[in-house]
C-alpha positions as CSV (number, residue, x, y, z in Angstrom):
1,M,35.6,18.8,-55.8
2,Q,38.3,18.4,-52.8
3,D,36.7,17.7,-49.3
4,S,33.1,18.0,-50.5
5,K,30.9,15.7,-48.7
6,D,27.8,16.0,-51.3
7,D,30.2,15.7,-54.3
8,W,32.0,12.4,-52.8
9,E,28.7,11.1,-51.7
10,N,27.4,11.3,-55.6
11,E,30.8,9.9,-57.0
12,S,30.9,7.2,-54.7
13,A,27.2,5.8,-55.7
14,I,28.6,5.5,-59.4
15,M,32.1,4.2,-59.0
16,D,31.1,0.7,-60.6
17,E,30.1,2.9,-63.7
18,I,33.5,4.8,-63.9
19,Y,35.7,2.1,-63.6
20,R,33.4,-0.6,-65.8
21,G,33.7,2.1,-68.6
22,S,36.7,2.5,-68.5
23,T,38.9,1.2,-71.8
24,C,41.9,-0.1,-69.4
25,T,43.3,1.2,-66.1
26,I,47.1,1.7,-65.7
27,S,47.7,0.7,-61.8
28,A,50.8,1.9,-60.1
29,S,51.1,-0.9,-57.7
30,G,54.6,-0.8,-56.8
31,A,54.6,2.9,-55.4
32,Q,55.4,3.3,-52.0
33,N,52.9,6.1,-51.9
34,S,50.7,8.6,-53.8
35,H,53.6,10.2,-55.0
36,G,55.3,7.8,-56.3
37,E,55.6,6.5,-60.2
38,C,54.8,3.8,-62.5
39,F,58.6,3.5,-63.8
40,T,61.5,2.1,-61.5
41,T,64.7,1.4,-62.3
42,R,64.8,-2.7,-62.6
43,N,67.3,-5.5,-63.5
44,P,66.0,-7.5,-66.3
45,L,67.9,-10.7,-66.2
46,I,65.4,-11.6,-63.4
47,Y,63.0,-12.6,-66.1
48,R,65.4,-14.9,-67.5
49,P,64.0,-18.7,-66.3
50,C,67.2,-19.2,-64.3
51,I,70.5,-18.0,-64.1
52,I,73.9,-20.3,-63.8
53,I,75.9,-20.1,-61.4
54,G,78.8,-22.6,-59.8
55,D,82.8,-22.4,-59.3
56,S,85.4,-24.6,-60.0
57,E,84.7,-27.3,-57.7
58,R,80.9,-27.7,-58.1
59,G,80.7,-26.7,-61.6
60,L,78.1,-24.6,-63.4
61,L,74.6,-25.0,-62.2
62,A,71.4,-23.6,-63.3
63,E,69.2,-22.1,-60.6
64,G,65.9,-21.4,-60.8
65,R,63.9,-18.2,-60.3
66,Y,61.3,-16.8,-58.1
67,L,59.7,-13.5,-58.9
68,P,56.7,-12.5,-56.5
69,Q,53.5,-12.2,-58.2
70,E,52.6,-8.3,-57.4
71,W,49.7,-8.2,-59.2
72,R,47.9,-11.1,-57.9
73,G,47.4,-11.1,-54.8
74,W,46.0,-8.6,-52.0
75,G,46.5,-7.4,-48.5
76,T,49.9,-6.8,-46.6
77,S,52.3,-9.9,-48.1
78,E,55.8,-8.1,-48.8
79,D,55.3,-10.2,-52.4
80,I,51.9,-8.2,-53.2
81,G,52.3,-4.6,-54.6
82,R,51.6,-2.2,-51.9
83,L,48.4,-0.8,-54.0
84,H,46.8,-3.8,-53.4
85,S,47.0,-3.0,-49.2
86,R,44.3,-0.7,-50.2
87,G,40.7,-1.4,-49.4
88,W,39.6,1.1,-52.4
89,V,41.3,-0.7,-55.3
90,V,39.6,-3.8,-54.6
91,Q,36.7,-2.9,-56.9
92,E,38.6,-0.4,-59.0
93,R,40.9,-3.7,-59.7
94,I,37.8,-5.8,-60.6
95,L,35.5,-4.0,-62.5
96,S,37.8,-2.4,-64.8
97,P,38.1,-4.5,-67.8
98,R,41.7,-4.2,-68.3
99,T,44.2,-3.5,-66.0
100,L,47.9,-2.9,-66.8
101,H,50.3,-3.2,-63.7
102,Y,53.3,-1.4,-63.2
103,G,55.1,-3.5,-60.5
104,S,58.2,-2.8,-58.3
105,I,60.1,-5.5,-60.1
106,S,57.9,-6.5,-63.1
107,M,54.7,-5.1,-65.3
108,S,51.7,-7.4,-66.0
109,W,48.5,-7.1,-67.4
110,E,45.0,-8.6,-66.5
111,C,41.7,-8.5,-68.3
112,V,38.7,-10.6,-68.7
113,E,40.2,-13.4,-70.4
114,H,43.9,-13.0,-69.6
115,D,46.7,-12.8,-67.2
116,A,50.5,-12.1,-68.5
117,T,53.9,-10.7,-67.1
118,E,57.0,-10.2,-68.7
119,R,58.1,-13.5,-67.6
120,Q,55.0,-15.0,-69.5
121,P,53.8,-12.8,-71.9
122,E,51.6,-15.2,-73.9
123,G,49.8,-15.8,-70.0
124,D,50.1,-17.9,-67.5
125,G,48.3,-20.5,-68.8
126,Y,46.2,-21.1,-65.3
127,D,42.8,-22.9,-66.1
128,G,41.7,-22.7,-62.3
129,G,41.5,-26.5,-62.0
130,L,39.3,-27.6,-64.9
131,N,42.0,-30.0,-66.3
132,S,42.3,-31.5,-63.1
133,G,39.0,-33.0,-63.2
134,W,37.1,-30.6,-61.2
135,T,33.7,-30.1,-62.6
136,F,33.9,-26.4,-61.8
137,K,36.6,-24.0,-61.5
138,T,37.9,-24.1,-58.0
139,Y,40.0,-20.4,-59.2
140,R,38.1,-17.5,-60.9
141,R,40.0,-14.6,-62.1
142,P,38.2,-11.7,-60.5
143,K,37.7,-9.9,-63.5
144,E,36.4,-12.8,-65.5
145,A,34.1,-13.8,-62.6
146,F,32.4,-10.0,-62.2
147,N,31.6,-10.4,-65.8
148,N,30.7,-13.5,-67.3
149,W,28.2,-14.1,-64.1
150,N,24.8,-16.1,-64.9
151,P,22.3,-15.5,-62.2
152,P,22.8,-18.3,-59.9
153,A,20.1,-20.4,-58.3
154,A,18.7,-20.0,-54.7
155,L,19.5,-22.8,-52.1
156,E,16.2,-24.4,-52.5
157,S,16.8,-27.0,-49.6
158,G,19.2,-28.3,-47.4
159,A,22.5,-26.4,-47.5
160,R,24.3,-27.9,-50.2
161,P,25.3,-25.9,-53.3
162,Q,22.5,-26.8,-56.0
163,N,24.2,-26.1,-59.3
164,A,27.6,-25.1,-60.5
165,Q,26.4,-21.5,-60.6
166,F,25.9,-21.1,-57.3
167,T,29.1,-23.1,-56.3
168,E,31.3,-20.6,-58.6
169,F,29.3,-17.3,-57.5
170,F,29.7,-18.1,-53.6
171,Q,33.2,-18.8,-54.0
172,A,34.1,-16.0,-56.0
173,W,32.3,-13.4,-53.6
174,T,33.7,-14.8,-50.3
175,S,37.2,-15.1,-51.8
176,V,37.2,-11.2,-53.0
177,L,35.4,-10.3,-49.3
178,T,38.4,-11.9,-47.8
179,A,41.0,-10.7,-49.8
180,Y,39.3,-7.4,-49.4
181,S,39.1,-8.0,-45.3
182,Q,42.8,-8.3,-45.0
183,C,43.2,-4.8,-47.0
184,S,43.2,-1.3,-45.0
185,L,41.0,1.9,-44.9
186,T,41.8,5.2,-43.9
187,K,38.0,5.3,-42.3
188,G,36.8,2.5,-41.2
189,S,33.0,3.8,-42.0
190,D,34.1,3.5,-45.7
191,K,34.0,-0.9,-44.8
192,L,30.6,-0.9,-46.9
193,I,31.0,1.8,-49.2
194,A,34.5,0.8,-50.6
195,V,33.1,-2.3,-52.1
196,N,29.7,-1.0,-53.1
197,G,30.3,-0.8,-56.6
198,L,31.0,-4.2,-56.6
199,I,27.4,-5.1,-54.7
200,D,25.8,-3.2,-57.0
201,T,27.2,-4.6,-60.2
202,V,26.6,-8.1,-58.7
203,S,23.0,-7.2,-58.1
204,Q,22.2,-5.8,-61.1
205,R,23.8,-8.7,-62.8
206,T,22.0,-11.3,-60.7
207,G,19.1,-9.9,-59.4
208,L,20.1,-10.9,-55.6
209,N,19.3,-8.1,-53.1
210,P,22.1,-6.7,-50.8
211,I,21.6,-6.9,-47.1
212,A,24.5,-5.2,-45.0
213,G,27.3,-7.2,-47.3
214,L,25.3,-10.4,-47.4
215,W,23.0,-11.4,-50.2
216,S,19.2,-11.8,-48.8
217,E,18.7,-15.1,-50.7
218,Y,21.9,-16.6,-49.3
219,T,21.7,-15.0,-46.1
220,L,22.7,-18.4,-44.0
221,P,25.8,-19.4,-45.7
222,G,26.8,-15.5,-45.5
223,L,26.5,-15.6,-41.7
224,M,29.3,-18.8,-41.5
225,W,32.1,-16.3,-41.0
226,H,34.6,-15.8,-38.3
227,T,37.8,-13.6,-37.5
228,Y,41.5,-15.1,-36.6
229,G,40.9,-13.6,-32.9
230,P,39.4,-11.2,-30.6
231,D,40.0,-7.6,-31.0
232,L,38.4,-4.6,-29.8
233,M,35.1,-3.7,-31.6
234,P,35.4,-0.5,-34.1
235,P,34.6,2.8,-32.0
236,E,31.5,3.5,-34.4
237,M,29.1,1.0,-35.1
238,R,29.0,1.3,-39.1
239,C,27.2,-1.5,-39.6
240,S,24.5,-4.9,-38.0
241,S,27.0,-7.1,-35.8
242,W,25.8,-10.5,-37.9
243,S,27.9,-8.7,-40.8
244,W,31.3,-9.2,-41.7
245,A,31.5,-5.2,-42.4
246,A,30.9,-5.2,-38.8
247,V,34.7,-5.6,-37.6
248,D,37.9,-4.1,-39.0
249,T,40.3,-7.5,-39.1
250,P,40.2,-10.0,-41.5
251,V,37.6,-12.4,-42.0
252,K,37.1,-16.1,-43.1
253,F,33.9,-17.9,-44.5
254,T,33.6,-21.5,-43.8
255,Y,30.8,-22.4,-45.9
256,K,33.4,-23.2,-49.2
257,E,35.4,-25.6,-46.9
258,L,32.8,-27.4,-45.0
259,A,30.3,-27.9,-47.9
260,I,32.0,-27.4,-51.3
261,T,35.4,-28.5,-51.2
262,G,36.4,-30.3,-47.9
263,R,38.8,-29.4,-45.1
264,N,41.9,-31.2,-43.5
265,E,40.9,-32.0,-39.7
266,S,42.5,-34.2,-37.1
267,T,41.0,-37.0,-34.8
268,T,42.6,-37.4,-32.0
269,L,43.2,-40.6,-30.2
270,S,43.4,-41.1,-26.3
271,L,46.6,-43.6,-25.6
272,G,44.8,-44.5,-22.3
273,M,47.0,-42.0,-20.4
274,P,46.3,-38.7,-18.9
275,G,47.4,-35.5,-21.4
276,I,48.7,-38.2,-23.9
277,Y,46.9,-38.1,-27.4
278,H,47.5,-39.0,-30.9
279,R,46.5,-36.8,-33.9
280,M,45.3,-38.8,-37.1
281,P,44.5,-36.6,-40.3
282,M,41.9,-36.9,-42.4
283,H,40.2,-35.3,-45.5
284,I,36.3,-34.0,-44.6
285,K,33.8,-32.6,-47.0
286,Y,29.8,-32.3,-44.9
287,E,26.6,-32.4,-46.2
288,L,25.1,-29.4,-44.7
289,T,21.5,-29.2,-43.8
290,W,20.0,-25.6,-42.1
291,M,18.9,-25.8,-38.6
292,T,18.0,-22.0,-38.3
293,A,15.2,-20.0,-40.7
294,V,15.4,-16.5,-41.7
295,L,12.3,-15.0,-40.9
296,G,12.9,-11.4,-42.3
297,G,15.2,-8.6,-42.2
298,K,15.8,-5.0,-42.6
299,V,18.9,-2.6,-43.2
300,D,18.4,0.8,-44.8
301,T,21.0,1.6,-46.8
302,L,22.1,4.9,-48.9
303,P,22.7,4.9,-52.3
304,Y,26.6,5.1,-52.3
305,G,26.8,1.9,-49.4
306,A,26.2,3.5,-46.2
307,V,23.8,2.3,-43.7
308,Q,21.4,4.6,-42.5
309,D,20.8,2.2,-39.3
310,M,21.9,-0.6,-37.7
311,G,19.2,-2.6,-39.2
312,Y,17.9,-6.5,-37.8
313,L,17.4,-9.8,-38.6
314,V,15.2,-12.5,-37.3
315,V,16.0,-16.0,-37.3
316,R,14.4,-19.0,-35.7
317,G,16.6,-22.2,-35.0
318,P,18.1,-24.1,-31.5
319,C,19.3,-21.6,-29.3
320,K,20.5,-22.1,-25.7
321,K,22.7,-20.6,-22.7
322,I,26.3,-21.7,-22.7
323,D,29.0,-21.7,-20.4
324,L,32.0,-20.2,-22.6
325,D,34.6,-20.4,-19.5
326,E,34.2,-24.4,-19.8
327,I,35.3,-24.6,-23.2
328,R,38.2,-21.9,-22.7
329,H,39.7,-23.7,-19.4
330,D,38.7,-27.9,-20.0
331,S,40.3,-28.8,-23.2
332,D,40.2,-32.5,-22.1
333,F,35.9,-32.2,-21.6
334,A,35.8,-34.0,-24.9
335,Y,37.5,-36.7,-24.2
336,Q,35.9,-37.6,-20.8
337,H,33.0,-38.6,-23.1
338,N,34.6,-40.0,-26.2
339,P,38.5,-41.2,-26.5
340,Q,38.3,-40.2,-30.1
341,A,36.8,-36.9,-29.8
342,R,36.7,-34.9,-32.9
343,H,37.1,-31.9,-30.3
344,E,40.5,-30.8,-31.8
345,S,38.8,-29.4,-35.0
346,S,36.2,-27.3,-33.2
347,R,36.8,-23.7,-33.1
348,F,35.0,-21.5,-30.7
349,I,35.9,-17.9,-32.0
350,P,34.7,-14.4,-30.3
351,H,35.1,-11.4,-32.7
352,T,35.6,-8.9,-29.5
353,L,37.5,-8.6,-26.5
354,V,34.9,-6.8,-24.4
355,G,31.7,-8.8,-24.2
356,T,28.9,-9.2,-21.6
357,P,28.8,-12.6,-18.7
358,E,26.0,-14.1,-20.7
359,H,26.2,-16.2,-24.1
360,W,23.9,-18.0,-26.1
361,A,24.4,-20.3,-29.4
362,L,22.5,-20.5,-32.2
363,L,22.8,-23.9,-34.5
364,L,23.1,-22.6,-38.0
365,A,23.3,-25.7,-39.9
366,R,24.5,-29.7,-38.8
367,G,27.0,-31.7,-41.1
368,V,27.2,-35.3,-42.0
369,G,30.5,-36.2,-43.3
370,S,31.4,-37.7,-46.8
371,S,31.8,-41.0,-47.1
372,N,35.3,-41.7,-45.9
373,V,34.1,-40.4,-42.1
374,E,30.5,-40.8,-42.8
375,D,30.2,-40.9,-39.0
376,A,31.5,-37.3,-38.4
377,R,29.3,-34.5,-37.5
378,V,29.8,-30.6,-37.2
379,D,27.4,-28.0,-35.5
380,V,27.9,-24.6,-36.9
381,G,26.9,-21.8,-35.5
382,L,26.8,-18.1,-33.8
383,I,27.4,-17.0,-30.4
384,L,25.2,-14.6,-29.4
385,E,24.9,-11.9,-26.5
386,P,21.2,-11.8,-24.9
387,G,19.9,-8.2,-24.0
388,V,19.6,-7.3,-20.6
389,T,15.9,-7.1,-20.3
390,E,14.8,-9.1,-23.7
391,K,16.8,-11.8,-24.4
392,S,15.3,-12.5,-27.6
393,I,17.3,-9.0,-28.9
394,C,20.7,-9.9,-29.6
395,R,23.8,-8.9,-30.9
396,R,26.5,-11.2,-32.7
397,Y,29.6,-12.3,-30.4
398,G,31.2,-15.1,-32.2
399,Y,31.6,-18.1,-34.4
400,F,31.8,-21.9,-33.5
401,E,31.8,-25.1,-34.8
402,Q,31.5,-28.4,-32.8
403,C,33.0,-31.6,-34.6
404,Y,32.0,-34.9,-33.2
405,W,31.2,-38.4,-34.3
406,K,27.8,-39.5,-34.5
407,G,26.4,-41.0,-31.3
408,D,28.3,-38.1,-28.8
409,D,26.5,-36.8,-26.2
410,Y,28.1,-34.0,-24.8
411,V,27.5,-31.5,-27.5
412,W,25.4,-28.7,-26.7
413,F,22.5,-29.4,-29.1
414,A,22.8,-33.3,-28.9
415,K,19.3,-34.1,-26.8
416,D,17.5,-30.9,-27.8
417,G,14.6,-31.1,-29.3
418,E,11.6,-28.6,-30.1
419,E,11.7,-27.0,-27.0
420,A,14.9,-25.6,-28.0
421,M,13.8,-23.3,-31.0
422,K,13.6,-19.8,-30.5
423,T,13.1,-16.8,-32.4
424,M,15.9,-14.4,-32.3
425,T,16.2,-10.7,-33.4
426,M,19.8,-9.6,-34.2
427,F,20.7,-6.1,-34.7
C-alpha cells in the first residue's frame, strides 16, 4: 500500500525472499528515471568488433570499438547504467538469480553461472583470475558469490586469512559494500535497510551473526574501513559510529589490500637537501597480527534492518592520546628520524569535518612486510574522540595507517608496553 509505514516495514523485511524467489528480473538499466522505458533507439553497427575508417591518403584502417559495460559496475560513472546508481538496486540485482538488463546502448544477461552481452553473446569468458595462477578468485560475479557460499571459517589466530573460503567471502562482501557506498539513497536512514536482504541471506547461508553492517565473527577486519576525506556527519544518528553505515560518503575497506592482495606503496628517499626527496615504488603484502581484542558488543535491530539504538562495541588494545595537528602540518616529521622514511604511504583520514579537540589512537593491527620488503611495518587503527567526563566511552572519528621501517621509534606505538592497554567502549 502506497505511503503505508506498516506495509513498507513488512515488505522490507522479506525483500530477500521476493528477489531470490523470482525466475527472472527485468532491469531498465538505461532509463533516466521511473518514467523511462526498456526500449531505446540504438545504432546496431556499434556491436561490430571494429569499424573501417580512412581516406584516399591514409588508406583503410580498422578501428576497435569501446562499449561501456553498463551492466557490470555500480555507482555514478557515466559508463554505468543510471539504475545502478541507486542504493536499493544493489540487493535487488544480486539476489535475483537471473537479470536481463536493458541498457541505453546494449542488452546484457546476468545469472549465477554466466554473463553475456550483445557483443559477446557466448559470454565474457572472465574466469576471475583462476587461469592466472591465483589460488582463489580475484573477482566473483555477485550472483555467483551470493548463491554458492559455504560457511567461511573464523579467524582463529593472527589476522591472516585462514582459508580460501574466508578470502573469497570477505573480498566479495567488502566489494559489494564499497560499491553500495557509492550509490545514492533518497533517505539516508535506509542505509542498512536497503541491504538487509543481503545481510539476511548471508547470515542464513553461513551462520554468521550481523552487527550494525559488520559480522561479529570478523569484527576487527570489518573495522578497517575509511572514507576518502572528511565530510559532514548525517543529521540523524542512524547507526553506531564504528560502522561503515554511519556515513553517507563512499568507503574503502583496507584489509583486502593489506593482507590478501597486497598494494603498491612508495618509499621516499631523502637526497640530503631540505624538501628534496626521491620516491621509490614497491609492492607489499603484510602479515597482520591483531593488537586489539573485541570483548563484546550489541546492537538491537528491527526485522527490516533498522537499528533500534546506537548500540556499543567494547574493545581492549593499545590506546593513547595523539596530536592530529602535528601530523597535518609537519610532513617532514618522519624524515627527521629516518632519511628513508615510509611516511609517504601513511594515512590519517578523519570521517567528519566537525570534531572535538581531543583525540586518541587505538591500534587494531600491526603488519610485517612480505619477503621482498621484510623490514617494512604498518600500524593500523582507529582515531577516537573520548567522552567529556568518561574518556573510555568514545566514538569513532577516523582511521589511520602508519607505515615505517623496523627499528623506527617515532611512530605512535613504537615503545609502548602494557601501560598503553585500555578498554574502550565505542558507540
